[in-house]
Structure formats: structure tokens, C-alpha cells
C-alpha positions in Angstrom: 11.9 -60.2 -44.8 11.4 -59.0 -48.6 10.1 -62.1 -50.2 11.0 -62.7 -53.8 7.8 -64.2 -54.9 9.0 -65.5 -58.4 12.1 -67.0 -57.0 10.4 -68.6 -54.0 7.4 -70.1 -55.7 10.4 -71.4 -58.5 12.5 -72.9 -56.1 9.6 -74.2 -53.7 8.2 -76.3 -56.9 11.7 -77.5 -58.0 12.4 -78.8 -54.7 9.3 -80.4 -54.3 9.2 -81.8 -57.6 12.9 -83.2 -56.9 11.8 -84.8 -53.7 8.8 -86.7 -55.2 6.3 -85.1 -53.3 2.8 -84.3 -54.5 1.3 -80.8 -53.4 -1.0 -83.0 -51.5 1.9 -84.3 -49.4 2.8 -80.9 -48.8 -0.1 -79.4 -48.0 -1.0 -81.9 -45.2 2.8 -81.5 -43.9 2.7 -77.6 -43.7 -1.1 -77.8 -42.7 -2.3 -75.5 -45.8 -4.9 -75.8 -48.6 -3.7 -77.2 -51.6 -4.9 -74.8 -53.7 -3.0 -72.5 -51.7 0.7 -74.3 -52.7 -0.6 -74.2 -56.4 -1.1 -70.8 -56.3 2.5 -70.2 -54.6 4.2 -72.3 -57.3 2.4 -70.2 -59.8 3.4 -66.9 -58.0 0.0 -65.8 -56.9 0.2 -66.1 -53.5 2.8 -65.7 -50.9 3.9 -68.2 -48.0 4.3 -66.5 -44.3 7.7 -66.8 -43.0 6.8 -69.8 -40.6 5.3 -71.7 -43.4 8.3 -71.2 -45.9 10.6 -72.1 -42.8 8.8 -75.5 -42.1 9.3 -76.0 -46.1 13.0 -75.5 -45.8 13.5 -78.0 -42.9 12.0 -80.5 -44.9 13.5 -80.0 -48.2 17.1 -79.5 -46.0 17.7 -75.7 -46.9 18.1 -72.5 -45.4 15.1 -70.1 -45.6 17.6 -67.6 -47.6 17.4 -70.2 -50.6 14.1 -69.2 -51.0 14.7 -65.4 -51.3 18.3 -64.7 -52.4 19.2 -66.2 -56.0 22.5 -66.2 -54.8 22.3 -68.8 -52.1 22.9 -72.5 -53.7 21.3 -75.8 -52.5 22.4 -79.0 -51.9 20.0 -81.5 -51.6 20.6 -84.4 -48.8 19.7 -87.9 -50.5 17.1 -89.4 -48.7 15.5 -92.8 -49.9 12.0 -93.3 -48.9 11.1 -97.3 -49.1 7.3 -96.8 -48.4 4.0 -96.9 -50.5 2.7 -93.7 -48.6 4.1 -90.8 -47.0 2.5 -89.7 -43.7 2.8 -86.2 -41.9 4.7 -87.9 -39.3 7.2 -89.6 -42.0 7.8 -85.8 -43.3 8.1 -84.2 -40.1 10.7 -87.0 -39.6 12.3 -86.4 -42.4 12.3 -82.5 -41.9 14.1 -82.7 -38.4 16.8 -85.2 -40.2 17.4 -82.7 -42.7 17.6 -79.6 -40.1 20.2 -81.4 -38.3 22.1 -82.4 -41.4 21.7 -78.4 -42.3 22.9 -77.3 -38.8 26.1 -79.9 -39.0 26.9 -78.8 -42.6 27.0 -74.9 -41.1 29.2 -75.8 -38.3 31.8 -78.0 -40.1 31.9 -74.8 -42.7 32.5 -73.0 -39.4 35.5 -75.0 -38.1 37.2 -74.7 -41.8 37.1 -71.2 -41.3 38.9 -71.7 -38.0 41.4 -74.1 -39.2 
């Protein structure tokens, strides 16, 4: 897969900021150094596919969203009512978002059958 570093870094930063998560939150969740996230957002480094997929799961988007400018994303709405967010919280959110994304995909498939 050819990664568009500029697009991926830009969209990652936008999703992170919209979600209200800090680079530190995501670094802990993705199990990477915070400086790596900063460099990725500045388009100085690349994420591996596994790391980018884990971020996509958390943000409720497809991996394609990071690499294809034509792919659009409608972010799921999540309200966090906590003073702090743990890695376990983020993992739970990622699982829920993955289920929601799969459901949306299946609904789109069914629309094509009708």
C-alpha cells in the first residue's frame, strides 16, 4: 500500500483534534513515543499499516481514509464524561467504532441489494 504521508498526517491530526485527544493519549494507546506522533502529524515520519489501522479503529474510519483523498468520513459521536482517559477506555472506543463502521458497511451493502 502506497501511503500518502501528507494526507495521512493531516487527516490524523484533524481526527485527533476533533476527538479531543492529546498526542500523549494516542501515543500511549498506539504504544509509540509521543514524538513519533508529532513527526507524523508534521509529515516527517510514517506510521506502519498496523499502527494506522489501530488509529483508524479508534477514530471510527477506514484505513482508506488516510490514504485516499476521495474517501470521506463521518465521525461517530462519542461523549466522554471522564476527567481522564485510559488506554482501556480508548481500546473500548476503538472496538465500538469498529462495530459501528462494520454495521454501516453492511447497511450500504444491503442498500445495493434492494
